[in-house]
C-alpha positions, 0 to 999 in steps of 0.5 A: 499499500505505501509502495502504491501511494508514493508511485501515485504521488510520483506520477501526480508530480510528474504530470503537474511538472509536465503541465507546468513545463508545457503551460507555465514554464518561462524560458526567455528568448531575449537574446534571440538574434531576430524577433518576427512578426507578420504585420508592422506599422509604417507611418499610419498604415498596416504593413504585411511583412511577407509582402510589404504591402498595405493591409486592408482590414476586412473582417467579422466577429465570430462568436461562440453562439448556436441556439440552445446555449449561451455564447459562454457554453462554448457549444460550437464545434470545431467543424462548425467553426471550419464551415464558418471560416469557409463562409467568411473567406468566401466573402472576401473578408481577410479577418476574424475577431474573437472577443474574449478567449474561446475554447481550443475548438475555435483555435484548432478550427483556425489552424486547420482552416489556414494550413489548408488555405495555404495548401491550396495557395489561398489566402488565410484568415487573420485573428484579432484577439481581444483581451479584455476583463469581466463586466463585473471588473469594469462595473464594481466599486473599485478603480482600474488599478485593482486586481480585479481590473488591472491584475486580471487584464495582464493575466489575460493578456499572458493567457492570450499570448500563450493560447496564440502560440498553443501553450496553454491549459486552463483548466476551467473558466466560468465566462471564457473558454477553457481546456488544452490549447496546443495549436500555434496560430501566431503566423495568422495573428493580426493584433491583441486588442487591449479591451473590446469596450470601455466603461467611461465611468471606470476610467473617470474614477481611475483618473480621479482617484488614482494619482499613478499619471505621467510618462511611462517608459517601457521598452515596447510602449511608451506614454508621455507625460500627460497621460492619465492614470487610466492611460498609464494603465494601458501603457503598462499592460500593452508593455507588458504583453509585448515584453512576455511575447518577445522574451517567451516566444521571440515573436511580436504582433500588433498592439491595439488600444480601443476607445469609442465615442465616449472615451474619445480624445476630443472634448464636446459641448456639455449637451452632448457629453451628457447624451452619450455618457461622456465622462472621460477620454483616452488619447492614444497620441499620447502612446508611442512604440518604445525602443524594442517594438518593432510591430506597432500600435494600432487603434480599434475604434468601437463605432456606433452610428447615431446618424449625427456629426459630432465634429460640429459639436466641439467646444469653442476652445477644442475648436480652435485647437483643431482649427487646422484639421477642421478647416480641411474640406471633406465635401465630395470625398464620401468621408465621414466628417467625424471619422476623418477628424479622429483619423487625422487626429491619430498617430497610428492606424485606425480600424472600426470594430463593433460595427453593425446593423441589426436586421431584427424587427426591434429597435433601440433607437429611432432609425430602422428597422432595417430588412436584410437588403437595408443592413447590407447596404448600410454596411457597405455604406459604413465600410466606404465611409471608413476608407474614404475617412483614412481608416485601415478597415473595418470589423463587422458585428458580427458573423452570426445572430445571437440569441442570448443577447437582450437589449436595454429595452427588451430585457425587462420583459423577458425571463432571464436564463431562457434567452438562448432557447428562442429568438426575440425578434423585438431585440435588436442586439439579437440580429447583427449577424450576416447568418441567421438560424431559422427555427423550423415549425412542425413541417419545416421552416415557415416562410412569410412568402405567400407559399403554403407548402409548410401547411397541412390541414392539421393546422387549420383551427377554424372556419367561418364566413371571413375564411379558414384560419390556420396557426403554427409555431416556432422558436420565432413566433406565432404564424397564421395562415388565412385562406381568404372567403370570396369578397371578404370585407375589410376591416378584419380582426383576429382577437388572441387571449394569452393570460387569463388575468385580464382582457376584453370581450368587445373593442370600444366603438367597434361592432365586434363581440368575443366569446371570452376576454382577448388580450390582443386584437390584430387588425387587418385593413386589408391583405397588405396592412395590419396592426397589432393592438393590446387591451391596455391593462396587458400594455406591457411598454406602460408597466415598464416604461410609463415614467420615461415615456409619459412622466408619471409612474405606472403603478401610482396613477390611475390604473386601466381597469383589467377588462375594459374594452380599450386597445391600443397600438403596440409600441416599444420604447427607443433611444431618443435622437441625439438632440431634438429640433430646438437643440435642446435635451428632450424631456421623455423617451420617444416609442415607436410603433412595433405592432404595425406589421411589415408587408414584404417577402420574409417580413411579417405579412405577405398576401398572394392571391386569396392567401395571406401569411403572416407572423407575430413574434413572441415578444409583441405577444408578451411572452416572456419565455415561450419555450415555457409557454410563459407569458407576463403576469398581471403587472398591477398585482406584482408591481412589475412584470412576473412570468406566468406559465400557461397551457393554451391560447385562443384565437379568432377570426371575424369582421363587421359582417361576421362580428360575433366571434368564437375563439378557438382553443391552441395548445401552446408548445414547449421545448428546451435544447431539442428544436430544430433549426437550420442556418441561412445566409441572409441577403446582407451577406451577398451584398458584403461579398460583393462590396469586399470583392471589389477591394480585393 
């Protein structure tokens, strides 16, 4: 027994020694005669070393999301990544961006894909690897010099270097990938990006609280004497990463600092500072390469299209400081005035990141929603603006739609923990991809195109003088097909009941009566026009946002009656425009009419001959977790939004000639991870593909 314990102990120590030597052992190559680097910076251009030619970044974020899993579950297989990389390369892209450390399958797939590409004498895909910190580290009560932020950033920087070089073992990580990383993808690394998007308040707090300001003279990165505390921190992290990679692997790669509008180096009028949340600045003109850096520095600018020219909103003193740059005329060049200003004030190459437009039907601002074609056209416009403004390329956000995301204006409505199991078409953040995951109904994919091959007699729930109504479901919503009777008179109404707590059997001022309480009424004014209305007691935008949109708390004023016969259009709250027409901050947030169905193939509503197909997204019908058949409970009983499981929904069909409407019961589906879907490239993919082909 004693011998057995000794042997087992020796084996454990031997394994630990191997892991340490493989993973943690640090054998400096400081005296290496040559440091290699695939890219370098020359003036304000990115140069590919093997061709000695400028490199124009045409990239896309690749996330680790597939339906049924959070992106942090890392459920994407190596084979799936390989398939995606092929489609991305076919789109004429040359770069992919990893927004955090992924699991080994991602890096193994990139290695194998690029090896095959080189074997076929075709171009590889290069990688931008983001080095970040957790949301908690960015939003806790400590400054950025704390171990949760600075310490974590340094550790992640070294970990990213070892992962890129195939020399890392991560036994477990809650929010990033883990496992054994053995593939050396360093020949295809474009840059390490320090941070993806910084919280301005964290920077401001650090600059206010900590006095570690002024010059930092690293061997690889230097920051001048005007540096703020946070700028000095970034300089030290960048310098540490470069030194670690150079000493351990005798290699260097581009190092990217990230910034965005509310941390840019410009001073805006207070009105605009307040609206964009600008409380701090990062000025990368204070950064320069140290004596041992042979690759170079670039800037990754995180771009959001506000539809507003901020170059016109600088303070008078800032306008005076930048007079020489602002006086340079960009009219007719196709350049974006603000991006051109940023580029001209930068001493390093600039690329756009986190840049995209969503094809979701929901929206967070007053622009949109975009169709897939409009999404592609907007992406191409932005890309060409970036090039005309002197930038060195753009990384789109992102490759695939991500159902696990929710937006500020939809998060109150959905049940936390259930987002990956259904596609909330009302969340703008879920639709930024060029590839969508299309859920399947019981007869395959349900398309809003006027065709009927995905419908059978089994889905018909009622027949009346107006026509025949069929209903089915998928993970995106409720689908209906109406086979119209001859010479039907409009408007036509479809009452819908989802909750037992409220609803009305009539519509104020209308002749219709329902045989049970309805929570929603879909009103079709023709075969091409429809709007969804909600009974006032069940109006979700009132329950969640009344103070922001009307100035009074929903629960402290006159509450609607649970069964009053008033129905109002379904609305969503949105971000206000940067300023109103008078140049002042607006008092209340605007709303948009999200209950209006868009009539087009592939949209919400489409008719062909005597058949109409339509789709009602789950979010429009106040489902918080449709995979669990859960809807919003009584707002005024719970003083907020809680979930209520239900078994059925009820639907009817009628018009003024047939006003006594019987609502039929439909059993609601439930699912977990066993639902089927198919991948589909959006129309925007081909538009970007054509544009990027021209730039090859």
